[in-house]
C-alpha positions as a Markdown table, in Angstrom:
| # | Residue | x | y | z |
|---|---|---|---|---|
| 1 | Met | -98.2 | -45.3 | -29.2 |
| 2 | Thr | -101.3 | -45.1 | -27.1 |
| 3 | Asp | -104.7 | -46.5 | -28.1 |
| 4 | Asp | -105.9 | -43.0 | -28.8 |
| 5 | Asp | -102.9 | -42.4 | -31.1 |
| 6 | Asn | -103.7 | -45.6 | -32.9 |
| 7 | Tyr | -107.3 | -44.7 | -33.2 |
| 8 | Val | -106.5 | -41.4 | -34.8 |
| 9 | Lys | -103.9 | -43.0 | -37.1 |
| 10 | Val | -106.4 | -45.7 | -38.3 |
| 11 | His | -109.3 | -43.2 | -38.6 |
| 12 | Leu | -107.3 | -40.9 | -40.8 |
| 13 | Ala | -106.0 | -43.7 | -43.0 |
| 14 | Val | -109.5 | -45.1 | -43.5 |
| 15 | Gln | -110.9 | -41.6 | -44.2 |
| 16 | Lys | -108.2 | -41.0 | -46.7 |
| 17 | Leu | -108.9 | -44.2 | -48.5 |
| 18 | Val | -112.7 | -43.6 | -48.5 |
| 19 | Leu | -112.2 | -40.1 | -49.9 |
| 20 | Lys | -110.0 | -41.5 | -52.7 |
| 21 | Leu | -112.5 | -44.2 | -53.5 |
| 22 | Val | -115.3 | -41.6 | -53.7 |
| 23 | Asp | -113.0 | -39.5 | -55.9 |
| 24 | Asp | -112.6 | -42.6 | -58.1 |
| 25 | Asn | -116.4 | -42.7 | -58.6 |
| 26 | Ile | -116.9 | -45.7 | -56.4 |
| 27 | Asp | -120.5 | -45.8 | -55.1 |
| 28 | Pro | -120.4 | -44.7 | -51.4 |
| 29 | Met | -122.9 | -47.4 | -50.6 |
| 30 | Val | -120.5 | -50.0 | -51.9 |
| 31 | Ile | -117.7 | -48.5 | -49.8 |
| 32 | Ala | -119.9 | -48.4 | -46.7 |
| 33 | Ser | -121.1 | -52.0 | -47.2 |
| 34 | Val | -117.5 | -53.2 | -47.5 |
| 35 | Leu | -116.5 | -51.3 | -44.4 |
| 36 | Gln | -119.5 | -52.7 | -42.5 |
| 37 | Val | -118.8 | -56.3 | -43.5 |
| 38 | Ser | -115.1 | -55.9 | -42.6 |
| 39 | Ala | -115.9 | -54.5 | -39.2 |
| 40 | Ser | -118.5 | -57.1 | -38.5 |
| 41 | Thr | -116.1 | -59.9 | -39.5 |
| 42 | Leu | -113.3 | -58.5 | -37.3 |
| 43 | Tyr | -115.6 | -58.1 | -34.3 |
| 44 | Arg | -116.9 | -61.7 | -34.9 |
| 45 | Ser | -113.3 | -63.0 | -34.8 |
| 46 | Leu | -112.5 | -61.1 | -31.6 |
| 47 | Leu | -115.6 | -61.5 | -29.5 |
| 48 | Thr | -117.3 | -64.5 | -27.9 |
| 49 | Asp | -120.7 | -65.5 | -29.3 |
| 50 | Glu | -122.5 | -63.8 | -26.4 |
| 51 | Glu | -120.4 | -60.6 | -26.7 |
| 52 | Tyr | -120.9 | -60.4 | -30.5 |
| 53 | Glu | -124.7 | -60.9 | -30.3 |
| 54 | Ser | -124.9 | -58.3 | -27.5 |
| 55 | Phe | -122.8 | -55.9 | -29.5 |
| 56 | Met | -124.8 | -56.4 | -32.7 |
| 57 | Ala | -128.1 | -56.0 | -30.8 |
| 58 | Gly | -126.7 | -52.7 | -29.5 |
| 59 | Val | -125.8 | -51.5 | -33.0 |
| 60 | Leu | -129.3 | -52.4 | -34.2 |
| 61 | Lys | -130.9 | -50.7 | -31.3 |
| 62 | Glu | -128.9 | -47.5 | -31.8 |
| 63 | Ser | -129.6 | -47.6 | -35.6 |
| 64 | Val | -133.3 | -47.8 | -35.1 |
| 65 | Lys | -133.1 | -45.0 | -32.5 |
| 66 | Gln | -131.2 | -42.7 | -34.9 |
| 67 | Thr | -133.7 | -43.3 | -37.8 |
| 68 | Lys | -136.6 | -42.3 | -35.5 |
| 69 | Lys | -135.1 | -39.0 | -34.6 |
| 70 | Lys | -136.5 | -36.0 | -36.4 |
| 71 | Thr | -134.0 | -33.8 | -38.2 |
| 72 | Phe | -134.7 | -30.0 | -38.4 |
| 73 | His | -132.7 | -28.0 | -40.9 |
């Protein structure tokens, strides 16, 4: 399997689980926070201190940028 195949496989599995949890009336904010903590913990275990700090700074920068964008409906 290629990395792209694995990405799609994992993405679909996680989405299926998230949808099931939402259907089971689990608060989506709880689901999102658990996913975020799990992702951060995994990144922390795989990256050096410098890589992790750089990665998290980039995440924060993009988050701030996204919240400042105006949405037109």
